[in-house]
C-alpha positions as CSV (number, residue, x, y, z in Angstrom):
1,M,11.2,-17.8,-3.2
2,P,12.1,-17.3,-6.9
3,D,13.7,-14.0,-7.7
4,I,10.8,-12.6,-9.6
5,L,8.4,-13.5,-6.8
6,H,10.8,-11.9,-4.3
7,A,10.9,-8.7,-6.4
8,L,7.1,-8.6,-6.6
9,H,6.9,-9.2,-2.8
10,A,9.3,-6.4,-2.1
11,H,7.5,-4.0,-4.5
12,A,4.2,-4.7,-2.8
13,L,5.7,-4.1,0.7
14,G,7.2,-0.9,-0.5
15,N,4.0,0.4,-1.8
16,I,2.1,-0.5,1.4
17,G,4.7,1.5,3.3
18,L,4.3,4.5,0.9
19,H,0.5,4.5,1.4
20,K,0.9,4.1,5.2
21,A,3.2,7.1,5.3
22,N,0.6,9.1,3.3
23,I,-2.1,8.2,5.8
24,Q,0.2,9.2,8.7
25,I,0.7,12.6,7.1
26,Y,-3.0,13.1,6.8
27,L,-3.5,12.1,10.4
28,K,-0.8,14.4,11.7
29,N,-1.5,17.4,9.5
30,P,-4.8,17.1,7.5
31,S,-4.9,20.9,6.7
32,G,-1.4,20.8,5.3
33,I,-2.4,18.9,2.2
34,G,-3.7,21.7,-0.1
35,E,-4.9,19.7,-3.1
36,H,-6.9,17.3,-0.9
37,S,-9.8,19.2,0.7
38,D,-11.6,15.9,1.5
39,V,-9.2,14.3,3.8
40,L,-11.4,11.3,4.5
41,E,-11.8,10.5,0.8
42,A,-8.0,10.9,0.4
43,M,-7.4,8.5,3.3
44,Q,-9.9,6.0,1.8
45,T,-8.1,6.1,-1.5
46,E,-4.8,5.3,0.3
47,L,-6.4,2.4,2.1
48,D,-7.8,1.1,-1.2
49,K,-4.4,1.2,-2.7
50,M,-2.9,-0.6,0.3
51,A,-5.6,-3.3,0.0
52,V,-4.5,-4.0,-3.6
53,H,-0.9,-4.6,-2.5
54,Q,-2.0,-6.7,0.5
55,D,-4.0,-8.9,-1.9
56,R,-0.9,-9.2,-4.0
57,L,1.2,-10.3,-1.0
58,E,-1.4,-13.0,-0.3
59,L,-1.3,-14.3,-3.9
60,I,2.5,-14.2,-3.9
61,E,2.5,-16.4,-0.8
62,I,0.1,-18.9,-2.5
63,M,2.2,-19.0,-5.6
64,Q,5.4,-19.5,-3.5
65,H,3.9,-22.7,-2.1
66,E,2.9,-23.9,-5.5
67,C,6.4,-23.4,-7.0
C-alpha cells in the first residue's frame, strides 16, 4: 500500500476507534455527559461519523487494488 493510502487508512481506523470509545462512554455512563441531554441522538451522531470513516476504508481498499 502506498504511504499516503497507508496514512489515510490509519487515520480512518483511528477515528473509528475514537467514535467507538465515545459510544462506550455513553453506554456506561449516559448521565455523565452534561452537554448531551439526548444520549440517543449523540450516539447516532457517533455512529454516523463512524460510517463515514468505514466508507473511506472501503474506498481505500478499492484504490489499493487499482494502484
